[in-house]
Structure formats: structure tokens, C-alpha cells
N, C-alpha and C positions, 0 to 999 in steps of 0.2 A: 607497373604493368610491363610485361615483357612482350616481345614480338609475337609470341604464340597467343597472348591474351588480348592483343590489339583487335578491335572489331574489324570485320571485313570492311573494305572501303565502301561497299554498297550500303551497309548498315549505317556507317558514319554519315554518308551522303544523305541518307533518308532523315537522320536526326537533324542535320543542319538545314536541309530543305524545309523541314517542318518548322524550324525556328527562324526561317528567313522572311517571314511575313509579320508585319506590325500587329495585325489583329491576333495572330496566333501567339505572339509574344505577350500581348495584353492578357490573353486567356491564361497563359502560363503564370504571369504575375498574379492574377486574381486567384488562381488555384494554389499559389505558393502559401497563401494564408490559411486555407482550409478547403475541404471538399465543398463543391457548390452544385446546386440544381441547375439544369440547363435553362430553366426559366429565369433564374437569378443572373446567369451569365448573359442571357438575352437582354435583360433590363440594364445591367451594368454597361454593356457594350453598345446598347441601342442598335442591335443588329437584328436583321430579319432571321427567322428561324431557319430558312434554307441555307443562308450564308453561314450562319453559326454551325449548322450541321456539317457543312463542307469542311470548315476549319477544324472542328472537333474530330472528324473522321481522319483528317490528315495527321493530327497529333496522335490519335489512337493507333493508326497504322504504323507510325514511327515508334510506337511503344512509349511515348512520353506521357500519355494519360491512360487511365483505366476508368471504367464506368460500372455502375451498378444500378439496378432498377429497384425502386421502392414504390409499389403500387403503380400509378401511371407516370411517375416522375423518374427521370434518369439523373443520377448524380455523378459528377466527374471529379477525379482527384489526380494529382501528379503521381507518376510512377517513380518513386525514389530510386529504385535499382537502376533504371535507365539514366536518370540524372547523375547518379554516381559513376556510371560507365562513361558518360560524356565528360565528366570532370576528370576521370582517370585518363581518358584519351587525350584531353587537352594538356594535362600534366606531362604525359609521355612524349608529346611532340613539341614541347617547349624547346627553344634553342639550347643546345648543349645536351639534350636528353637523347637525341638520335633515334628514339623509338625503335631501336633494334635494326635500323635500316642502313647501318654503316657499310655492310657488304655491298649494298646496291648503290650507295650514294657517294661516299667520300673516303672512307678509311680502310681501303683494301689491305 
């Protein structure tokens, strides 16, 4: 990942904000196994529908999950592309990688 392909800081901040909550991390972990119906997530997390909707919206707004409607049910799954971008971002900012920021930070 080069400097030009690094996500805007606001996009990365939205990813990490969405992942900064224990409930949302539990949702991500559950979805890492397979797509799940919202009712199944509700049962697994023992969460009120309104609370779960808030967390799913946060994850969806950050691009971490997608949804699809089947009849009256909504199914959620992880967005692999966004997870790959998060992984690439993390790789690019590892110590020694500089993420293309040398001109600003250290190596003039």
C-alpha cells in the first residue's frame, strides 16, 4: 500500500470507531463464520432489537458489513473488501513501513 492508496484518515477513523465497541466486535466475530439473520444475531447477543440495530448501522456506515433482505428478514455479512483494506492499512503503518509519511515525519 502506497501513500496514494492509504485511506483518508476520516475513513480509517470510522473503521476503528466502529470496531471500538465490544458488542460490535462480537457481531464481527459472529459474522466471521457466515452470514446471519438479524434475529439470529439478536438471540446470540441477547440484545434488544433497537440496540442491535444501532450497532449494525454503525458497522454498515463504516463499510464493515453489508445486508440483504429476504422476505421480511435482513441478513448481514462482513464486507471482505473493507476488512482487506483495514489489514493493508495496518500493514502499511507497522513500524519501519513509514506508510509513505517520511517527508512529513522523519526522513527529510
